[in-house]
C-alpha positions as CSV (number, residue, x, y, z in Angstrom):
1,M,30.3,66.0,94.7
2,K,26.8,65.7,96.3
3,K,25.7,69.0,94.9
4,A,27.1,68.2,91.5
5,L,25.2,64.9,91.4
6,K,22.1,66.6,92.6
7,R,22.3,69.1,89.8
8,I,22.8,66.4,87.3
9,Y,19.8,64.4,88.5
10,V,17.6,67.6,88.6
11,A,18.7,68.5,85.0
12,G,17.9,65.0,83.8
13,W,14.5,65.0,85.5
14,T,13.8,68.4,84.0
15,N,14.6,67.1,80.5
16,F,12.2,64.2,81.1
17,K,9.4,66.5,82.1
18,R,10.0,69.1,79.3
19,N,9.6,66.5,76.6
20,G,6.0,65.9,77.5
21,F,4.4,63.7,74.8
22,L,7.8,62.5,73.6
23,S,8.5,61.2,77.1
24,F,5.1,59.5,77.2
25,G,5.6,57.8,73.9
26,T,9.1,56.7,74.6
27,T,8.1,55.3,78.0
28,G,5.1,53.5,76.3
29,V,7.3,51.7,73.8
30,M,9.6,50.6,76.6
31,V,6.6,49.4,78.6
32,L,5.7,47.2,75.6
33,V,9.3,45.8,75.5
34,L,9.3,45.0,79.2
35,L,5.8,43.4,79.1
36,L,6.9,41.2,76.3
37,F,10.1,40.3,78.2
38,A,8.0,39.5,81.3
39,G,5.6,37.4,79.1
40,L,8.5,35.5,77.7
41,M,9.6,34.7,81.2
42,A,6.1,33.5,82.1
43,L,6.0,31.4,78.9
44,N,9.3,29.9,79.8
45,F,8.0,29.0,83.3
46,I,4.9,27.4,81.9
47,A,6.7,25.4,79.3
48,T,9.3,24.2,81.9
49,Q,6.5,23.1,84.3
50,I,4.6,21.3,81.6
51,V,7.7,19.4,80.4
52,A,8.7,18.6,84.0
53,G,5.2,17.3,84.7
54,L,5.2,15.1,81.7
55,Q,8.6,13.8,82.5
56,S,7.6,12.9,86.1
57,K,4.7,10.9,84.8
58,V,6.7,9.0,82.1
59,D,7.6,5.4,82.8
60,I,8.3,2.3,80.7
61,S,5.5,-0.2,80.6
62,V,6.5,-3.6,79.3
63,Y,3.6,-5.8,78.3
64,F,4.1,-9.5,78.2
65,K,2.5,-12.1,75.9
66,I,-0.3,-14.2,77.4
67,D,1.8,-17.3,77.4
68,A,4.7,-15.7,79.4
69,S,5.0,-17.4,82.8
70,E,5.3,-15.5,86.1
71,D,8.8,-17.0,86.6
72,E,10.0,-15.6,83.3
73,I,8.5,-12.2,84.1
74,S,10.1,-12.3,87.5
75,R,13.5,-12.9,85.9
76,V,13.1,-9.8,83.7
77,K,12.1,-7.9,86.8
78,Q,15.2,-9.0,88.6
79,D,17.4,-8.0,85.7
80,L,15.9,-4.6,85.6
81,E,16.2,-4.1,89.3
82,G,19.9,-4.8,89.0
83,L,20.4,-1.8,86.6
84,E,21.9,1.4,88.1
85,P,19.5,3.8,86.3
86,V,16.4,2.0,87.5
87,Q,14.6,3.5,90.5
88,S,11.7,1.1,90.8
89,V,10.0,-1.8,89.0
90,V,6.3,-2.7,89.7
91,Y,4.8,-6.0,88.6
92,V,1.1,-5.9,87.5
93,S,-0.3,-9.4,87.1
94,R,-3.1,-10.1,84.6
95,D,-5.6,-10.5,87.5
96,K,-4.5,-7.2,89.0
97,A,-4.7,-5.5,85.6
98,L,-8.3,-6.7,85.2
99,E,-9.2,-5.6,88.7
100,D,-7.8,-2.1,88.0
101,F,-9.5,-1.9,84.7
102,K,-12.9,-2.8,86.2
103,A,-12.4,-0.3,89.0
104,R,-11.6,2.5,86.4
105,H,-14.8,1.7,84.5
106,A,-17.0,0.9,87.4
107,G,-19.7,3.2,86.1
108,D,-19.8,1.9,82.6
109,A,-22.4,-0.9,82.4
110,L,-21.5,-1.8,78.8
111,I,-17.8,-2.5,79.6
112,Q,-18.7,-4.4,82.8
113,D,-21.2,-6.6,80.9
114,S,-18.7,-7.2,78.1
115,L,-16.0,-8.4,80.6
116,A,-18.5,-10.7,82.3
117,E,-19.2,-12.5,79.0
118,L,-15.5,-13.1,78.3
119,A,-14.4,-16.6,79.1
120,E,-10.8,-15.6,79.7
121,N,-8.9,-12.5,81.1
122,P,-7.9,-10.5,77.9
123,L,-5.4,-8.3,79.7
124,Q,-1.6,-8.8,79.8
125,A,0.8,-8.8,82.7
126,S,3.2,-5.9,82.7
127,L,6.2,-4.3,84.4
128,N,6.1,-0.5,85.1
129,V,9.7,0.8,85.2
130,K,10.7,4.2,86.7
131,A,14.2,5.6,86.0
132,K,16.1,7.9,88.4
133,T,16.2,10.6,85.7
134,S,14.4,11.2,82.5
135,G,17.6,10.9,80.4
136,Q,18.1,7.3,81.5
137,Y,15.0,5.8,79.9
138,A,16.7,5.2,76.5
139,A,19.4,3.1,78.2
140,I,16.7,1.0,80.0
141,V,14.8,0.5,76.7
142,G,18.0,-0.5,75.0
143,F,18.6,-3.1,77.8
144,L,15.1,-4.5,77.3
145,E,15.5,-4.7,73.5
146,G,18.6,-6.8,74.0
147,N,17.3,-9.0,76.8
148,K,17.3,-12.7,76.2
149,L,13.6,-12.9,77.0
150,R,12.7,-10.1,74.5
151,S,10.6,-12.6,72.6
152,L,8.1,-12.8,75.5
153,M,7.5,-9.1,75.5
154,E,4.5,-7.9,73.4
155,K,5.1,-4.2,73.6
156,I,7.4,-1.6,75.2
157,N,5.3,1.6,75.3
158,F,8.0,4.2,76.1
159,Y,8.4,5.4,72.5
160,E,4.9,7.1,72.4
161,N,5.6,9.0,75.7
162,E,9.0,10.1,74.4
163,E,7.5,11.5,71.3
164,V,4.9,13.5,73.3
165,I,7.7,15.0,75.4
166,K,9.8,15.9,72.4
167,R,6.9,17.5,70.7
168,V,6.0,19.6,73.8
169,E,9.7,20.6,74.1
170,G,9.8,21.5,70.4
171,I,6.7,23.7,70.6
172,S,7.8,25.5,73.8
173,G,11.3,26.0,72.3
174,G,9.7,27.5,69.1
175,L,7.5,29.8,71.1
176,Q,10.5,31.0,73.2
177,N,12.6,31.6,70.1
178,W,9.8,33.6,68.4
179,G,9.2,35.5,71.7
180,F,12.9,36.3,71.9
181,V,12.9,37.6,68.3
182,A,9.8,39.8,69.0
183,T,11.4,41.1,72.2
184,M,14.6,42.0,70.4
185,V,12.7,43.8,67.6
186,L,10.7,45.8,70.1
187,A,13.9,46.5,72.1
188,A,15.5,47.9,68.9
189,I,12.5,50.1,68.3
190,A,12.6,51.3,72.0
191,V,16.3,52.1,71.6
192,L,15.6,54.0,68.3
193,V,12.7,56.0,69.9
194,T,14.8,56.9,73.0
195,F,17.7,57.8,70.8
196,N,15.6,60.2,68.8
197,T,14.1,61.7,71.9
198,V,17.5,62.4,73.5
199,R,18.7,63.7,70.1
200,L,15.8,66.2,70.0
201,T,16.5,67.2,73.6
202,I,20.2,67.9,72.8
203,Y,19.2,69.9,69.7
204,S,16.7,72.0,71.6
205,Q,19.3,72.7,74.4
206,R,22.2,73.5,72.1
207,Q,22.4,77.1,73.3
208,E,22.3,76.0,77.0
209,I,25.1,73.6,76.2
210,E,27.2,76.3,74.7
211,I,26.6,78.6,77.8
212,M,27.6,75.7,80.1
213,Q,30.8,75.3,78.1
214,L,31.6,79.0,78.3
215,V,31.1,79.1,82.1
216,G,33.5,76.1,82.6
217,G,31.0,73.2,82.8
218,S,32.8,69.9,82.5
219,N,31.9,67.4,79.8
220,W,30.5,65.0,82.4
221,Q,28.2,67.7,83.8
222,I,26.9,68.4,80.3
223,K,26.5,64.7,79.2
224,A,25.3,63.1,82.5
225,P,21.7,64.7,82.6
226,Y,20.9,63.0,79.2
227,L,22.0,59.6,80.7
228,V,19.7,60.4,83.7
229,E,16.9,61.2,81.2
230,G,17.3,57.9,79.4
231,G,17.4,56.0,82.7
232,A,14.2,57.8,83.8
233,Y,12.4,56.4,80.7
234,G,13.5,52.9,81.6
235,M,12.7,53.4,85.3
236,F,9.1,54.6,84.7
237,A,8.6,51.9,82.0
238,A,9.6,49.2,84.5
239,L,7.3,50.6,87.1
240,I,4.3,50.7,84.7
241,A,5.2,47.2,83.3
242,S,5.3,45.8,86.9
243,A,1.9,47.4,87.7
244,V,0.4,45.9,84.6
245,F,2.0,42.5,84.7
246,Y,1.2,41.4,88.2
247,P,-2.6,42.1,88.0
248,A,-2.6,40.4,84.6
249,A,-0.8,37.3,86.0
250,Y,-3.3,37.3,88.9
251,F,-6.3,37.1,86.6
252,V,-4.8,34.7,84.1
253,S,-3.3,32.3,86.7
254,P,-6.6,30.6,87.7
255,K,-7.5,30.0,84.1
256,I,-4.1,28.4,83.4
257,E,-4.4,26.4,86.6
258,T,-7.8,25.1,85.4
259,L,-6.1,23.6,82.3
260,M,-2.9,22.6,84.1
261,P,-3.6,21.9,87.8
262,G,-0.7,22.9,90.1
263,L,0.8,25.4,87.8
264,G,0.7,28.6,89.9
265,L,1.9,31.3,87.6
266,F,1.0,34.2,89.9
267,G,2.4,32.4,93.0
268,Y,5.7,31.8,91.1
269,F,6.2,35.5,90.3
270,V,5.1,36.6,93.8
271,S,7.6,34.3,95.4
272,N,10.3,35.6,93.0
273,V,9.4,39.3,93.2
274,H,12.7,40.2,94.8
275,E,14.5,38.9,91.6
276,F,11.9,39.7,88.9
277,I,11.2,43.4,89.7
278,P,14.9,44.4,90.0
279,L,15.5,42.5,86.7
280,L,12.7,44.5,85.0
281,F,14.2,47.8,86.3
282,F,17.7,46.8,85.2
283,V,16.6,45.9,81.7
284,G,14.5,49.1,81.4
285,I,17.2,51.5,82.7
286,L,19.9,49.7,80.7
287,L,17.9,50.2,77.5
288,G,17.4,53.9,78.3
289,V,21.0,54.6,79.3
290,V,22.4,52.8,76.3
291,S,20.1,54.7,73.9
292,S,21.1,58.0,75.5
293,A,24.8,57.1,75.4
294,V,24.6,56.4,71.7
295,A,22.7,59.7,71.1
296,I,25.3,61.7,73.1
297,R,28.2,60.1,71.3
298,R,26.6,60.8,67.9
299,F,25.2,64.3,68.4
300,L,26.8,66.0,71.4
301,K,30.2,67.2,70.1
302,I,32.0,68.7,73.0
């Protein structure tokens, strides 16, 4: 059995080397497929991190009218704290809001002078509400809309944040869908190229196949080397794609982190290398073996 397997692997490797430029072209197309697949995974990671970051920063800010008393605001706060989806409720008084505003614009003399000329604090008191999960904000907003003290609330600003998150999710979903379509198109091309390469190999070796049949070679011994050949295309493509993707991720990661601090693309793929690399090899070898199997079934009549 070991000798038979060795002969099969040697024959498959010999086919791979014999094809020369065909092998190079077939492997190149597979490399493009795998790089696009890896890029799609990177895009999915980036989009997931952006949406998660936005969701972690989202809260509900309830701004009260100037004439709302602290007792009335305290009652709304107590009502919110009694809700199961609510994680925390922070009260920001008008004086605290003004103090924070001045601190944020401490270097802007024009704003500081304008505030000094005002006879009364123009800012409103507010409640900042955090939910336990992002999917529970709608229920909290519904509770506020139906609250008996709703007339004291000037504005509930969750809707703007919700729209931003939905837009980002829509864009990332669209990019992932188009990326998936592009990957499938390239995968189909790779299968077609590998299919034709194996077909040419079978055609060029038709006399050798006849001789193997005459000397009693089994169907498996005749077919298996072509499966090995297809797997070799996928294996080398995965190796090259890995060698290209990781340096590319290393150089791109700092630029992405400049735009989105904390988003370590390279670190993510390094920490998951034990899953990512085997996945690339699995996809590449699967493409090659399936293409070869289709070509064998179509053209190797034994």
